[in-house]
Backbone as CSV, one residue per row, in Angstrom:
resi,resn,N_x,N_y,N_z,CA_x,CA_y,CA_z,C_x,C_y,C_z
1,UNK,16.754,107.214,106.549,16.621,106.334,105.387,17.420,106.912,104.217
2,UNK,17.866,106.018,103.361,18.651,106.400,102.190,17.953,105.880,100.932
3,UNK,17.801,106.744,99.951,17.261,106.354,98.644,18.429,106.205,97.676
4,UNK,18.369,105.166,96.879,19.376,104.859,95.855,18.617,104.802,94.534
5,UNK,18.918,105.729,93.634,18.221,105.807,92.355,19.232,105.603,91.229
6,UNK,18.895,104.718,90.312,19.782,104.392,89.190,18.993,104.525,87.888
7,UNK,19.601,105.173,86.898,19.036,105.259,85.550,19.974,104.540,84.598
8,UNK,19.403,103.743,83.706,20.204,102.992,82.741,19.760,103.332,81.328
9,UNK,20.729,103.609,80.465,20.502,103.754,79.021,21.010,102.460,78.402
10,UNK,20.110,101.725,77.727,20.496,100.450,77.133,21.344,100.649,75.882
11,UNK,22.280,99.731,75.672,23.027,99.678,74.410,22.029,99.413,73.283
12,UNK,22.292,99.931,72.121,21.404,99.713,70.969,21.319,98.227,70.597
13,UNK,22.389,97.483,70.870,22.392,96.066,70.508,22.056,95.139,71.686
14,UNK,21.598,95.712,72.808,21.174,94.881,73.935,19.916,94.110,73.524
15,UNK,19.908,92.827,73.796,18.778,92.003,73.379,17.697,91.995,74.460
16,UNK,16.493,91.679,74.043,15.390,91.554,74.989,15.695,90.454,76.013
17,UNK,16.354,89.399,75.580,16.723,88.312,76.501,17.701,88.810,77.568
18,UNK,18.689,89.612,77.181,19.653,90.156,78.144,18.970,91.096,79.135
19,UNK,18.091,91.948,78.626,17.379,92.885,79.497,16.460,92.114,80.440
20,UNK,15.753,91.126,79.924,14.892,90.303,80.759,15.664,89.565,81.834
21,UNK,16.858,89.093,81.502,17.706,88.399,82.469,18.127,89.359,83.586
22,UNK,18.448,90.595,83.214,18.800,91.607,84.214,17.607,91.863,85.137
23,UNK,16.417,92.022,84.559,15.218,92.274,85.351,14.921,91.102,86.295
24,UNK,15.100,89.900,85.812,14.886,88.707,86.643,15.845,88.720,87.835
25,UNK,17.097,89.049,87.578,18.083,89.129,88.656,17.730,90.194,89.670
26,UNK,17.305,91.362,89.186,16.905,92.438,90.095,15.698,92.037,90.935
27,UNK,14.728,91.406,90.304,13.486,91.007,90.980,13.768,90.092,92.184
28,UNK,14.819,89.295,92.098,15.148,88.351,93.168,15.852,89.002,94.366
29,UNK,16.472,90.147,94.170,17.320,90.720,95.217,16.618,91.014,96.543
30,UNK,15.411,91.593,96.558,14.797,91.899,97.869,14.576,90.684,98.760
31,UNK,14.368,89.527,98.182,14.169,88.335,99.008,15.493,87.709,99.461
32,UNK,16.584,88.172,98.898,17.903,87.619,99.212,18.710,88.537,100.135
33,UNK,18.564,89.850,99.942,19.403,90.828,100.652,18.556,91.564,101.687
34,UNK,18.763,91.276,102.975,17.901,91.861,104.013,18.032,93.377,104.162
35,UNK,19.114,93.965,103.703,19.295,95.417,103.820,18.293,96.200,102.974
36,UNK,17.723,95.577,101.963,16.787,96.267,101.079,15.470,96.488,101.818
37,UNK,15.079,97.755,101.967,13.825,98.112,102.649,12.732,98.480,101.646
38,UNK,13.109,98.840,100.448,12.176,99.158,99.375,12.886,98.957,98.057
39,UNK,12.156,98.511,97.022,12.833,98.181,95.765,11.813,98.218,94.634
40,UNK,11.958,99.174,93.734,11.084,99.308,92.577,11.941,99.565,91.346
41,UNK,11.517,99.021,90.230,12.227,99.304,88.985,11.286,99.104,87.811
42,UNK,11.684,99.671,86.677,10.880,99.496,85.475,11.465,100.222,84.288
43,UNK,10.890,99.911,83.137,11.323,100.516,81.874,10.570,101.822,81.633
44,UNK,11.241,102.739,80.973,10.644,104.021,80.621,9.485,103.808,79.646
45,UNK,8.388,104.510,79.859,7.230,104.386,78.974,7.088,105.576,78.025
46,UNK,7.758,106.687,78.300,7.636,107.887,77.463,8.505,107.776,76.212
47,UNK,9.698,107.240,76.386,10.631,107.032,75.268,11.021,108.335,74.573
48,UNK,11.115,109.434,75.324,11.552,110.712,74.779,13.056,110.683,74.554
49,UNK,13.538,111.577,73.745,14.978,111.630,73.450,15.804,111.812,74.722
50,UNK,15.281,112.560,75.674,16.012,112.817,76.921,15.895,111.680,77.930
51,UNK,14.996,110.739,77.686,14.718,109.660,78.632,15.831,108.623,78.688
52,UNK,16.024,108.105,79.874,16.812,106.889,80.011,15.826,105.730,79.851
53,UNK,16.339,104.531,79.627,15.481,103.392,79.304,14.926,102.667,80.523
54,UNK,15.571,102.829,81.676,15.257,101.997,82.825,15.606,102.767,84.098
55,UNK,14.812,102.574,85.142,15.106,103.203,86.433,14.898,102.204,87.559
56,UNK,15.690,102.370,88.588,15.574,101.577,89.802,15.589,102.530,90.985
57,UNK,14.702,102.308,91.943,14.667,103.089,93.177,14.687,102.095,94.334
58,UNK,15.710,102.197,95.161,15.841,101.301,96.313,15.951,102.132,97.577
59,UNK,15.519,101.555,98.690,15.606,102.226,99.987,16.385,101.350,100.965
60,UNK,17.203,102.021,101.770,18.022,101.349,102.776,17.946,102.138,104.078
61,UNK,18.206,101.496,105.196,18.163,102.166,106.491,19.171,103.310,106.562
62,UNK,20.350,103.091,105.982,21.402,104.100,106.032,22.485,103.759,105.010
63,UNK,23.501,104.589,104.941,24.585,104.401,103.974,25.329,103.088,104.203
64,UNK,25.532,102.712,105.461,26.224,101.451,105.738,25.443,100.258,105.197
65,UNK,24.116,100.299,105.319,23.293,99.212,104.782,23.421,99.148,103.261
66,UNK,23.451,100.319,102.598,23.606,100.313,101.154,24.980,99.769,100.751
67,UNK,25.995,100.095,101.509,27.335,99.590,101.212,27.383,98.064,101.341
68,UNK,26.681,97.496,102.319,26.627,96.035,102.452,25.901,95.426,101.249
69,UNK,24.831,96.057,100.820,24.082,95.632,99.623,24.990,95.634,98.394
70,UNK,25.783,96.679,98.244,26.613,96.815,97.051,27.648,95.708,96.909
71,UNK,28.114,95.157,98.004,29.137,94.099,97.929,28.547,92.699,98.093
72,UNK,27.242,92.617,98.307,26.604,91.308,98.439,26.798,90.534,97.128
73,UNK,27.187,89.258,97.193,27.452,88.484,95.970,26.293,88.472,94.969
74,UNK,25.065,88.436,95.441,23.926,88.427,94.518,23.796,89.761,93.793
75,UNK,24.070,90.863,94.489,24.042,92.171,93.836,25.179,92.285,92.824
76,UNK,26.347,91.835,93.212,27.508,91.889,92.304,27.208,91.102,91.024
77,UNK,26.538,89.972,91.151,26.165,89.174,89.980,25.213,89.958,89.062
78,UNK,24.235,90.640,89.646,23.286,91.422,88.850,23.987,92.618,88.202
79,UNK,24.933,93.215,88.881,25.695,94.328,88.295,26.371,93.868,87.009
80,UNK,26.857,92.643,86.978,27.441,92.099,85.742,26.425,92.064,84.616
81,UNK,25.177,91.745,84.931,24.112,91.719,83.919,23.771,93.134,83.469
82,UNK,23.799,94.074,84.401,23.564,95.480,84.054,24.645,95.963,83.087
83,UNK,25.882,95.629,83.378,26.994,96.069,82.524,26.880,95.517,81.108
84,UNK,26.271,94.331,80.952,26.085,93.749,79.620,25.140,94.573,78.759
85,UNK,24.135,95.183,79.386,23.099,95.888,78.612,23.258,97.400,78.627
86,UNK,24.077,97.931,79.510,24.139,99.384,79.720,25.145,100.077,78.813
87,UNK,24.662,101.132,78.201,25.528,102.069,77.473,25.905,103.214,78.401
88,UNK,24.979,103.591,79.258,25.196,104.671,80.219,24.430,104.396,81.484
89,UNK,24.935,104.955,82.582,24.315,104.726,83.881,24.506,105.974,84.731
90,UNK,23.451,106.381,85.409,23.512,107.500,86.363,22.997,106.991,87.709
91,UNK,23.522,107.532,88.778,23.044,107.151,90.105,23.025,108.374,91.017
92,UNK,22.045,108.399,91.904,21.932,109.428,92.931,21.549,108.728,94.233
93,UNK,22.204,109.098,95.312,21.906,108.543,96.629,21.685,109.711,97.586
94,UNK,20.549,109.687,98.309,20.268,110.788,99.219,19.502,110.300,100.441
95,UNK,19.686,111.023,101.542,18.944,110.742,102.765,17.587,111.412,102.700
96,UNK,16.592,110.759,103.278,15.259,111.363,103.335,14.598,111.050,104.664
């Protein structure tokens, strides 16, 4: 199995509507993309200076499945929404 973890730092001028639209798009992905085996995301609740604003944790059978997910049209559409709100983004992918 492969875990895909993403952290997002929101732009200071990102609107609640834009962030909500991104979350709505993400919420739909597991029912659309069969490669997704696990999918959780949410906003940071601590709000510390070192914190990122948002995290996503996804699980896939293997790297090839994640690569298919990454090019899926619905995922590509959501990535556009992420880019609208993101000032910074970190990602880590590992086998477990």
